[in-house]
C-alpha positions in Angstrom: 196.0 -84.7 36.4 198.8 -85.5 38.9 199.0 -88.7 40.7 198.8 -88.8 44.4 201.7 -89.7 46.5 201.9 -93.3 47.4 203.4 -94.6 50.8 206.2 -96.9 50.2 205.6 -99.9 52.2 205.4 -103.7 51.9 202.1 -104.6 50.2 200.5 -107.3 52.3 197.9 -108.3 50.0 199.4 -110.9 47.6 197.2 -110.4 44.5 197.6 -106.6 45.0 201.4 -107.0 45.4 201.7 -109.3 42.3 199.7 -107.0 40.2 202.0 -104.0 41.3 205.0 -105.9 40.6 203.9 -106.9 37.0 202.8 -103.3 36.3 206.1 -101.8 37.7 208.3 -104.1 35.9 206.4 -103.3 32.6 207.1 -99.5 33.4 210.6 -100.1 34.2 211.3 -102.1 30.9 209.5 -99.1 29.2 211.7 -96.6 30.7 214.9 -98.6 29.9 213.6 -99.0 26.3 212.8 -95.2 26.0 216.4 -94.4 27.5 218.2 -96.5 25.1 216.2 -95.1 22.1 216.4 -91.5 23.1 220.0 -91.4 24.1 221.4 -93.7 21.6 222.9 -96.0 24.4 222.8 -99.7 25.0 221.3 -100.9 28.2 219.5 -103.8 29.9 217.1 -104.6 32.7 217.1 -107.7 34.8 214.3 -108.3 37.3 214.3 -111.2 39.4 211.6 -111.9 42.2 211.5 -115.2 44.1 207.8 -114.4 45.1 206.5 -114.2 41.7 207.8 -117.2 39.9 211.3 -118.5 39.5 212.1 -117.1 36.0 214.2 -114.0 35.6 212.9 -111.4 33.4 215.7 -109.8 31.2 215.1 -107.0 28.5 216.0 -107.0 25.6 217.3 -110.6 25.8 219.7 -112.6 28.0 222.5 -112.8 25.3 222.3 -108.9 24.8 222.6 -108.5 28.6 225.5 -110.9 28.9 227.3 -109.2 26.0 226.8 -105.7 27.4 227.9 -107.0 30.9 231.0 -108.6 29.5 231.8 -105.5 27.5 231.6 -103.4 30.5 233.8 -105.8 32.6 236.4 -105.5 29.8 236.7 -101.8 30.3 239.3 -100.5 32.5 238.6 -100.1 36.1 239.1 -96.3 35.7 236.4 -96.2 33.0 234.1 -98.5 35.0 234.2 -96.3 38.0 234.3 -93.0 36.3 230.7 -91.8 37.1 229.9 -94.5 39.7 228.9 -93.3 43.2 228.2 -95.0 46.4 226.3 -93.7 49.2 229.4 -92.1 51.0 230.7 -90.5 47.8 227.1 -89.4 46.9 226.7 -87.7 50.3 230.2 -86.2 50.0 229.3 -84.7 46.8 225.8 -83.4 48.0 227.6 -81.9 51.0 230.0 -80.1 48.9 227.4 -78.7 46.7 225.5 -77.4 49.7 228.5 -76.1 51.1 229.4 -74.1 48.1 225.8 -72.8 47.8 226.0 -71.6 51.6 229.3 -69.8 50.8 227.9 -68.2 47.8 224.5 -67.2 49.8 226.6 -65.8 52.6 228.7 -63.8 50.4 225.5 -62.4 48.6 224.0 -61.6 51.9 227.3 -59.8 53.0 227.3 -57.7 49.8 223.8 -56.7 50.4 224.5 -55.7 54.0 227.4 -53.6 52.7 225.0 -51.9 50.2 222.5 -51.1 52.8 225.3 -49.5 55.0 226.4 -47.7 52.0 223.0 -46.1 51.2 222.5 -45.4 54.9 225.5 -43.5 55.2 224.7 -41.6 52.0 221.4 -40.6 53.5 223.1 -38.9 56.4 222.8 -41.7 59.1 226.0 -41.8 61.1 226.2 -45.6 60.8 229.9 -45.7 59.6 231.3 -44.9 63.1 230.1 -48.2 64.5 231.8 -50.2 61.8 235.3 -51.7 62.1 238.2 -51.3 59.9 237.5 -54.5 57.7 234.0 -53.4 57.3 235.0 -50.1 56.4 237.4 -51.3 54.0 234.7 -53.3 52.2 232.5 -50.4 52.1 235.1 -48.5 50.5 235.8 -51.1 47.8 231.8 -51.3 47.1 231.9 -47.5 46.7 234.7 -47.4 44.4 233.1 -50.3 42.5 229.8 -48.4 42.1 231.6 -45.3 41.1 233.5 -47.1 38.2 230.2 -48.8 37.2 228.6 -45.2 37.0 231.7 -43.9 35.0 231.4 -46.8 32.7 227.8 -46.2 31.9 
């Protein structure tokens, strides 16, 4: 059974907020533990909330977290930043990916349009007279490609 979508907003009821905080921190620690086990990596989680006690929660332990953080800081900057992204670079990557998908879809649509023109011209409709030279060249290339595909079969 799927869970219903919850609205992300500040919980005004103190007891409900505290219980949600505890439940979510347990869930987050469980996820980090599973990730380290399944992927064979080292990781840690630090949770600090001034609202719910002054004690900082650290998993697996404060010493392990300090050791991992110092090991990370000892790495060269190029390795530290290798797969890190900030909001700007993430948006740039997303935009580049969307642009690539758009270019691919436009090319597929163009190929479908050319196939449609080719089949309409083969059925006897005089559609080729309305095309410009570039479109005719592309239809010519498509026809030659189809003929070579047929010959190869």
